[in-house]
C-alpha positions in Angstrom: -47.7 -9.2 111.8 -50.1 -8.2 114.5 -53.6 -8.7 113.1 -53.9 -12.4 113.6 -52.6 -14.6 116.4 -52.0 -18.3 116.7 -51.0 -18.0 120.3 -52.4 -20.3 123.0 -52.2 -17.2 125.3 -55.7 -16.0 126.4 -55.7 -12.6 128.1 -58.4 -11.8 130.5 -61.2 -9.9 128.7 -61.4 -7.5 131.6 -60.9 -3.8 130.8 -58.7 -3.3 133.8 -55.6 -4.8 132.1 -53.4 -2.0 133.5 -53.2 -3.8 136.8 -52.4 -7.3 135.4 -49.8 -6.5 132.8 -46.3 -7.6 133.7 -42.8 -8.0 132.3 -42.6 -10.6 129.6 -46.0 -9.7 128.1 -46.3 -8.8 124.4 -48.8 -6.1 123.6 -49.8 -3.7 120.8 -48.7 -0.1 121.0 -48.2 2.8 118.6 -44.5 2.9 118.9 -42.9 5.8 117.1 -40.5 5.0 114.2 -37.0 6.4 113.7 -37.1 9.9 112.1 -40.9 10.1 112.4 -42.3 13.5 113.2 -43.9 13.8 116.7 -47.2 14.9 115.2 -47.5 11.8 113.0 -49.6 8.9 114.2 -47.2 5.9 114.4 -48.3 2.5 113.2 -49.3 -0.2 115.7 -46.6 -2.7 116.4 -45.9 -5.5 118.9 -43.9 -4.5 121.9 -42.3 -6.4 124.7 -42.9 -5.2 128.2 -39.4 -5.3 129.6 -40.2 -3.9 133.0 -43.0 -2.2 135.0 -41.9 0.8 137.1 -43.7 3.3 139.2 -42.7 6.9 138.2 -44.3 9.9 139.9 -47.0 7.7 141.4 -48.0 6.2 138.0 -47.4 2.7 136.7 -45.3 2.8 133.6 -44.2 0.1 131.2 -40.7 -0.1 129.7 -41.5 -1.1 126.1 -39.2 -2.6 123.4 -40.5 -2.7 119.8 -40.6 -5.9 117.7 -38.6 -6.0 114.5 -38.4 -8.9 112.1 -35.4 -11.2 112.8 -33.5 -12.1 109.7 -30.6 -13.8 111.5 -30.4 -15.5 114.9 -27.2 -13.7 115.9 -26.8 -9.9 116.1 -24.0 -7.7 117.6 -26.6 -5.7 119.6 -28.3 -6.7 122.8 -31.7 -8.2 122.0 -34.2 -10.8 122.9 -34.7 -12.9 119.8 -37.5 -15.4 119.1 -36.3 -17.6 116.2 -38.1 -20.9 116.9 -41.7 -21.2 115.7 -42.9 -22.5 119.1 -41.5 -19.3 120.8 -42.9 -16.7 118.6 -46.3 -18.4 118.2 -46.7 -18.6 122.0 -45.8 -14.9 122.1 -48.7 -14.1 119.7 -46.3 -13.3 116.8 -46.4 -14.6 113.2 -42.7 -14.9 112.4 -39.1 -14.7 113.8 -38.9 -11.5 115.9 -36.2 -9.5 117.6 -36.7 -7.0 120.4 -33.6 -4.7 120.4 -33.0 -3.6 124.0 -31.5 -0.3 123.0 -34.8 0.9 121.6 -36.6 1.3 125.0 -39.5 3.6 125.7 -41.1 4.3 129.1 -44.9 4.8 128.7 -47.6 5.3 131.4 -50.0 2.4 131.3 -52.9 4.9 130.9 -51.4 6.3 127.6 -53.7 6.3 124.6 -51.1 4.7 122.3 -52.0 1.2 123.5 -54.3 -0.5 120.9 -56.8 -2.9 122.4 -58.0 -5.9 120.5 -61.7 -5.9 119.6 -62.2 -9.5 120.7 -60.5 -9.3 124.1 -60.6 -5.6 124.9 -56.9 -5.6 126.0 -53.7 -4.7 124.0 -52.0 -7.9 125.4 -51.5 -10.4 122.6 -49.1 -12.9 124.1 -46.4 -13.7 126.7 -42.8 -14.9 126.5 -42.3 -18.4 127.9 -39.5 -20.7 129.0 -36.1 -19.9 127.4 -37.3 -16.7 125.8 -38.4 -15.5 129.2 -35.1 -16.4 130.7 -33.2 -14.5 127.9 -35.3 -11.5 128.7 -34.5 -11.8 132.4 -30.8 -11.8 131.6 -31.2 -8.5 129.8 -33.3 -7.1 132.6 -30.7 -8.0 135.2 -28.0 -6.4 133.1 -29.9 -3.2 132.8 -30.7 -3.2 136.5 -27.1 -3.7 137.4 -26.0 -0.9 135.1 -28.5 1.4 136.7 -27.4 0.5 140.2 -23.8 1.1 139.3 -24.6 4.5 137.8 -26.6 5.5 141.0 -23.7 4.3 143.2 -21.2 6.4 141.2 -23.5 9.5 141.4 -23.8 9.1 145.2 -20.0 8.7 145.6 -19.5 11.9 143.5 -22.0 13.8 145.6 -20.3 12.7 148.8 -16.9 13.8 147.5 -18.2 17.2 146.5 -19.7 17.7 150.0 -16.6 16.6 151.9 -14.7 19.6 153.3 -11.3 20.2 151.8 -9.4 21.1 155.0 -6.0 22.5 154.6 -6.1 22.8 150.8 -5.7 26.2 149.2 -5.3 25.0 145.6 -7.1 22.8 143.1 -5.8 20.4 140.5 -7.3 20.6 137.0 -6.3 18.2 134.3 -6.5 19.5 130.8 -6.1 17.4 127.8 -4.8 13.9 127.5 -2.2 12.7 129.9 1.0 12.1 128.1 4.4 10.8 129.3 7.2 13.4 129.6 9.3 13.2 126.5 12.8 11.7 127.0 15.6 14.3 126.8 17.9 13.9 123.9 21.2 12.0 124.5 24.2 14.3 125.2 26.2 14.9 122.1 29.9 14.1 122.4 32.1 17.1 121.7 35.4 16.7 120.0 38.3 18.9 120.7 37.7 19.8 124.4 
């Protein structure tokens, strides 16, 4: 799936590809498989660069592995390339799906990137037009979820720091909240 490419994409043959790679690029990386031991050398597979982030002063790529797409619709969040024009421009040979849940953050200087012998870079293609837009929808969703999570964490920190003046007790909920059971109806007594 990765050895040959019919893509019209031509990466620059410069060895400093680390600075020019951006989201939407497809590249080769030794992405670990599910259940594979850490010491094993994973096989090379195509990966979508979902985002570029700077973590600890290093540029890192958020990678999503390519898997064959058998059906156009799937219950999970994914960027799917089903039309021949889309996957050929991305440097892929067949219908491909990039499941968003299988993300991995990798420094761009990592030795798992596999450079092509002809171009000297691991970049094999790029998402274009509607596929690029579908990827941006997923990126926006992930960024929004991250922002919401950060806002909640900040709110929780503020609440913990706020002084609790005049309170000499704390409320702890244990278990599931259940309504109070209704009292049984009074029984009519005879003979009174």
